[in-house]
C-alpha positions as CSV (number, residue, x, y, z in Angstrom):
1,M,106.6,224.0,53.7
2,E,109.6,225.5,55.6
3,A,110.0,226.3,59.4
4,I,111.8,229.6,61.1
5,I,112.5,228.9,64.3
6,L,113.2,232.1,66.3
7,A,116.1,231.9,68.6
8,G,117.7,235.2,69.2
9,G,116.1,236.9,72.6
10,K,118.1,238.4,75.3
11,G,116.2,236.5,77.8
12,E,116.1,239.0,80.2
13,G,113.9,237.1,82.9
14,L,116.6,234.8,83.3
15,S,119.1,237.2,83.1
16,P,122.2,236.9,84.4
17,Y,122.1,233.4,83.1
18,S,121.3,234.4,79.8
19,D,124.4,236.6,79.1
20,K,126.4,233.7,78.9
21,E,124.1,231.1,77.3
22,Q,121.3,231.7,74.6
23,K,118.1,230.2,76.8
24,E,116.8,228.1,73.6
25,T,120.1,226.4,74.4
26,I,119.5,225.4,77.8
27,S,119.3,221.5,78.5
28,L,116.0,219.9,79.4
29,L,116.3,216.0,80.2
30,G,118.9,215.2,77.9
31,R,118.2,217.6,75.0
32,M,118.5,221.6,73.8
33,L,115.1,223.5,74.5
34,I,115.0,224.2,70.9
35,S,115.1,220.2,70.0
36,Y,111.5,219.9,71.4
37,S,110.5,222.6,68.7
38,I,112.3,221.0,65.7
39,Q,111.1,217.5,66.9
40,G,107.2,218.7,67.0
41,L,107.9,220.1,63.6
42,R,109.6,217.1,62.1
43,K,106.7,215.3,63.3
44,A,104.4,217.4,61.2
45,G,106.4,216.6,58.5
46,I,108.6,219.7,58.0
47,K,112.6,218.4,57.4
48,D,113.9,222.3,56.4
49,F,114.5,224.3,58.8
50,I,116.2,228.3,59.6
51,V,117.3,228.8,62.8
52,V,118.0,232.8,64.1
53,T,120.0,232.9,66.5
54,T,122.7,235.2,68.3
55,E,126.7,234.4,67.8
56,K,126.9,232.4,71.3
57,G,123.4,230.4,69.9
58,R,124.8,229.7,66.7
59,K,128.4,228.4,68.5
60,R,126.3,226.1,70.8
61,L,124.0,224.7,68.2
62,E,126.7,224.0,66.0
63,E,128.8,221.8,68.8
64,D,125.7,220.1,70.1
65,L,122.1,219.8,68.0
66,E,121.9,216.9,66.2
67,L,120.4,216.6,62.9
68,K,118.9,213.4,62.0
69,D,116.6,213.5,58.6
70,I,116.6,217.4,58.1
71,S,118.0,220.3,57.1
72,I,118.7,223.3,59.0
73,D,120.6,226.5,58.1
74,I,121.6,228.5,61.1
75,V,121.5,232.0,60.8
76,V,123.0,235.2,63.3
77,Q,120.0,237.3,63.7
78,K,121.4,241.1,62.6
79,R,118.0,242.5,63.0
80,E,116.4,243.9,66.7
81,G,114.0,241.8,67.8
82,I,111.0,239.5,67.0
83,N,110.4,241.3,64.3
84,G,114.2,241.5,62.7
85,A,114.2,237.9,63.3
86,V,111.3,237.2,61.4
87,K,112.8,239.3,58.6
88,D,116.1,237.8,58.9
89,G,114.4,234.2,58.9
90,I,112.1,235.3,56.0
91,E,114.9,236.5,53.7
92,K,116.5,233.1,53.9
93,A,113.3,231.0,53.3
94,S,112.6,229.9,49.8
95,E,108.6,228.0,49.7
96,D,105.8,229.7,49.9
97,T,104.5,228.6,53.2
98,L,106.1,229.2,56.1
99,V,106.1,228.3,60.2
100,V,107.1,230.7,62.7
101,A,108.0,229.2,65.6
102,F,109.3,230.1,68.8
103,G,112.3,227.9,70.3
104,D,111.7,228.6,73.9
105,I,108.2,226.7,74.0
106,L,107.5,223.6,75.8
107,A,104.7,221.8,73.9
108,P,103.6,218.0,73.0
109,E,104.4,216.9,69.2
110,E,100.4,217.2,68.4
111,F,101.1,220.6,69.2
112,Y,102.8,221.1,65.8
113,I,101.0,218.6,64.0
114,S,97.4,220.6,65.2
115,L,98.8,223.3,63.6
116,V,100.2,221.8,60.6
117,N,96.7,220.0,59.9
118,A,94.5,223.0,60.4
119,Y,96.2,225.0,57.7
120,L,96.0,221.6,55.4
121,T,92.3,221.4,55.8
122,S,91.3,225.0,56.3
123,G,91.7,226.7,53.2
124,A,93.3,229.9,55.1
125,E,96.5,231.7,54.5
126,V,97.6,232.0,58.2
127,V,96.9,229.7,61.1
128,V,97.2,230.5,64.9
129,P,97.0,228.4,68.0
130,L,95.7,230.1,70.9
131,I,96.3,229.2,74.2
132,P,94.0,229.9,77.7
133,I,95.9,231.7,80.6
134,S,95.2,232.5,83.7
135,E,93.9,236.2,84.2
136,G,96.8,238.6,84.6
137,L,99.6,236.4,83.5
138,Q,101.7,238.4,81.2
139,T,102.8,237.0,77.7
140,Y,103.6,237.8,73.9
141,G,100.5,238.7,72.6
142,L,96.9,238.4,74.2
143,V,94.1,238.1,72.0
144,K,90.8,238.6,71.8
145,L,88.3,237.1,69.4
146,T,86.0,238.9,67.2
147,D,83.6,237.9,64.5
148,R,86.6,239.1,61.9
149,G,89.0,237.6,63.3
150,I,91.7,238.7,66.2
151,I,92.3,241.6,68.2
152,I,95.8,242.1,69.6
153,T,96.3,243.4,73.1
154,N,98.2,244.0,75.7
155,E,96.0,243.3,78.8
156,G,92.1,242.2,79.4
157,S,92.4,238.5,78.2
158,T,92.7,235.5,78.6
159,L,93.7,234.2,75.4
160,A,97.6,234.5,74.4
161,L,99.1,233.5,71.0
162,G,100.8,230.2,70.8
163,G,104.6,230.8,69.9
164,A,104.2,228.6,66.5
165,Y,102.2,230.3,62.9
166,V,101.7,229.3,59.5
167,I,102.0,232.1,57.3
168,R,102.5,233.6,54.0
169,N,106.5,234.3,52.3
170,E,105.6,237.6,52.1
171,E,107.0,241.1,53.7
172,I,106.5,241.5,57.0
173,D,107.0,244.8,59.1
174,D,105.2,244.2,62.4
175,F,104.5,240.4,63.2
176,L,101.5,241.4,65.4
177,T,100.4,243.7,63.2
178,Y,100.2,241.3,60.2
179,L,98.5,238.4,62.2
180,Q,95.8,241.2,63.0
181,S,95.7,242.0,59.5
182,K,95.0,238.8,58.2
183,G,91.1,239.0,59.2
184,D,88.9,236.3,57.9
185,K,92.1,234.7,56.0
186,L,93.4,233.6,59.2
187,K,92.2,230.1,61.2
188,Y,93.0,230.1,65.1
189,F,92.4,226.9,66.6
190,I,92.3,227.1,70.6
191,W,94.8,224.3,72.0
192,S,94.1,223.7,76.4
193,E,96.8,220.5,76.5
194,E,100.0,221.1,77.6
195,W,102.2,224.4,76.8
196,L,105.0,226.0,78.5
197,D,106.7,229.2,77.9
198,I,110.0,229.4,78.9
199,G,111.0,232.9,80.3
200,Y,112.1,232.7,83.7
201,P,114.1,230.3,85.8
202,E,110.6,229.1,87.6
203,D,109.3,227.8,84.4
204,I,112.5,225.3,83.6
205,I,111.6,223.6,86.9
206,N,108.3,223.7,85.6
207,G,109.3,222.8,82.4
208,I,110.9,219.5,83.7
209,E,107.9,218.4,86.1
210,M,105.6,218.3,82.5
211,M,107.5,216.4,80.5
212,L,108.5,214.1,83.6
213,K,104.9,213.3,84.4
214,R,104.3,211.7,81.0
215,E,107.5,209.3,81.3
216,K,108.4,205.9,82.4
217,T,110.9,204.4,84.5
218,V,114.0,204.2,81.3
219,I,117.4,202.6,82.4
220,S,120.1,202.7,80.1
221,D,122.0,199.3,79.7
222,T,125.3,201.3,79.6
223,S,124.0,202.6,82.7
224,E,126.3,201.9,85.7
225,I,124.0,201.8,89.1
226,A,125.7,200.2,92.2
227,K,123.4,197.0,93.7
228,T,122.8,199.5,97.0
229,A,121.4,202.0,94.9
230,I,117.6,202.8,95.0
231,I,115.8,203.8,91.8
232,G,112.4,204.9,92.2
233,K,109.2,205.5,89.7
234,K,109.2,207.8,86.5
235,V,113.2,207.8,86.8
236,I,114.9,208.1,83.6
237,V,118.8,206.9,83.8
238,D,120.7,207.7,80.3
239,D,123.8,206.6,78.6
240,N,127.2,205.9,80.7
241,A,125.0,207.7,83.7
242,I,127.5,206.0,87.1
243,I,124.7,205.6,90.4
244,D,126.8,204.7,93.0
245,D,126.9,203.1,96.3
246,Y,123.6,204.2,98.3
247,A,122.2,206.6,95.9
248,V,118.6,207.2,95.8
249,I,117.2,208.6,92.7
250,K,113.5,209.1,94.5
251,G,112.1,210.2,91.0
252,P,110.7,211.4,89.0
253,A,113.9,212.3,87.9
254,Y,116.3,212.5,85.0
255,I,120.1,211.6,85.0
256,G,121.9,212.5,81.7
257,K,124.7,210.6,79.8
258,N,127.8,210.3,81.6
259,A,126.3,212.0,84.7
260,Y,127.6,211.0,87.8
261,I,125.5,210.7,91.1
262,G,127.8,210.3,94.6
263,T,127.6,207.6,97.5
264,Y,124.4,208.7,99.9
265,S,123.0,211.2,97.6
266,L,119.2,211.9,96.8
267,I,117.8,212.6,93.7
268,R,114.1,213.5,93.2
269,D,111.0,215.6,93.0
270,Y,111.0,216.7,89.1
271,S,115.0,216.8,89.3
272,S,117.2,216.8,86.1
273,I,121.1,215.9,86.4
274,E,122.3,216.7,82.7
275,N,124.8,215.4,80.4
276,N,128.1,214.8,82.3
277,A,127.2,216.5,85.2
278,I,128.9,215.6,89.1
279,I,126.7,215.3,92.0
280,G,128.8,214.4,94.8
281,A,128.4,212.3,98.1
282,Y,125.4,212.9,100.7
283,C,124.3,215.5,98.2
284,E,120.3,216.3,98.3
285,I,118.3,217.7,95.2
286,A,114.6,218.5,95.0
287,R,112.9,220.1,91.9
288,S,116.4,221.6,90.3
289,S,118.3,221.2,86.9
290,V,121.9,220.8,86.8
291,Q,123.2,221.2,83.4
292,P,125.7,220.3,81.5
293,Y,129.2,219.3,83.2
294,A,128.7,221.4,86.4
295,E,129.6,219.7,89.2
296,V,127.4,219.8,92.8
297,G,130.5,219.3,95.7
298,S,129.0,216.8,98.8
299,K,126.9,217.5,101.2
300,S,124.9,220.0,98.9
301,Y,121.1,220.5,99.5
302,L,119.9,222.1,96.3
303,T,116.0,222.9,96.0
304,S,114.3,224.8,92.8
305,T,117.7,225.5,91.9
306,I,119.1,226.0,88.1
307,V,123.1,225.2,88.2
308,G,124.4,226.6,84.9
309,R,126.7,224.7,82.3
310,K,130.3,223.9,83.4
311,A,129.6,226.2,87.2
312,K,130.8,224.9,90.1
313,L,129.8,224.5,94.0
314,G,132.1,223.6,96.2
315,A,131.1,221.4,99.2
316,S,128.2,221.9,101.6
317,V,126.7,224.8,99.5
318,I,122.9,225.2,100.4
319,T,119.8,226.8,98.5
320,S,116.3,227.5,100.0
321,S,113.3,228.5,98.2
322,Y,111.2,230.0,100.6
323,P,109.3,232.5,100.6
324,A,107.4,231.8,97.1
325,S,106.5,235.0,94.8
326,V,104.2,236.0,92.2
327,I,106.1,235.7,88.8
328,R,103.5,237.2,85.8
329,G,100.2,236.1,87.7
330,R,101.5,233.1,89.1
331,I,102.7,231.6,92.3
332,S,106.4,230.5,92.1
333,K,109.5,230.1,94.2
334,L,113.4,230.0,92.9
335,G,116.1,228.9,95.4
336,A,118.9,230.2,93.2
337,L,120.0,230.8,89.4
338,I,123.9,229.7,89.3
339,S,125.2,230.9,85.6
340,P,127.4,228.7,83.5
341,E,130.5,228.6,84.8
342,V,130.2,230.7,87.9
343,Q,131.7,229.0,91.1
344,V,130.4,229.2,94.8
345,P,132.8,228.8,97.1
346,H,132.7,225.9,100.1
347,G,129.9,226.4,102.7
348,E,128.1,229.0,100.8
349,V,124.4,229.6,101.9
350,L,122.4,231.3,99.3
351,K,119.4,233.4,99.9
352,P,116.1,232.8,98.5
353,G,116.3,233.9,94.9
354,S,119.4,234.4,94.6
355,K,120.7,234.9,91.0
356,L,124.6,234.8,90.4
């Protein structure tokens, strides 16, 4: 069995951030988003992967993706859309049975193990996980069940396709039509556990929360934590991170490899400070993601904010996440989406929902 990971979408819900960085390479708790799909499939027994992505995605993947006991062929997508990506992947595949998975899905390893086990035990040609969702939520492929299989629709259902599928290695013109055409040769199962489609800035914060809820406090032996610093519950401090005097990591929170947290700063409420990021003195960071190599100036206050890779915020930058808004049928709030390499001047106060 071989896996095709789709990681070449435009990421319109994360624009303008996604104009500079491929969505699937965004970091969450020290790992690229796509790594969670790969790791889950690896646990399910798959060792051979084809990743279909953009040119900017290829560069990041080749730089940062960890390859342990697996083979990955990175393919730059030539055809348009999801159907084009599936075709590009199938062209490279050599196995008779394939898993097609989206690289922007966050789910536990058991999700992928259940998918492969359902195929091995059912005798079906195609296996599809279905996800219960809230009424009115918009996502890729809503599904209605019939006695002859599934019907894929645009509305009127509280079940959605789960973003990972076992299929046959055969010619496919339209992926959704292909799934629907399989009738009684298709096996589905309902997955009611943790699952998240990362499509909007708020989803990144929700993903951090989902993952940190199941973590315990882990402090690397190589980290440097000042005696006056305070570390709370459900805090991960990774290798060579530095937490300076009187800083408080209230948690749940993640402090990445080589990250620096300045004097008297407070990191709290499901925040992730990624590898090599720098947080200045007297900052407060809540429900936010600070991506690798980003810098946040002293006395800044960030809430529900994404700070892109290598972005630089001057001193006393403030974001606010109110009022809340409805995104895809869910109440969400965003402080700011700050794209990679953007520079925010000292003293800037960003309006709720700002996108730079």
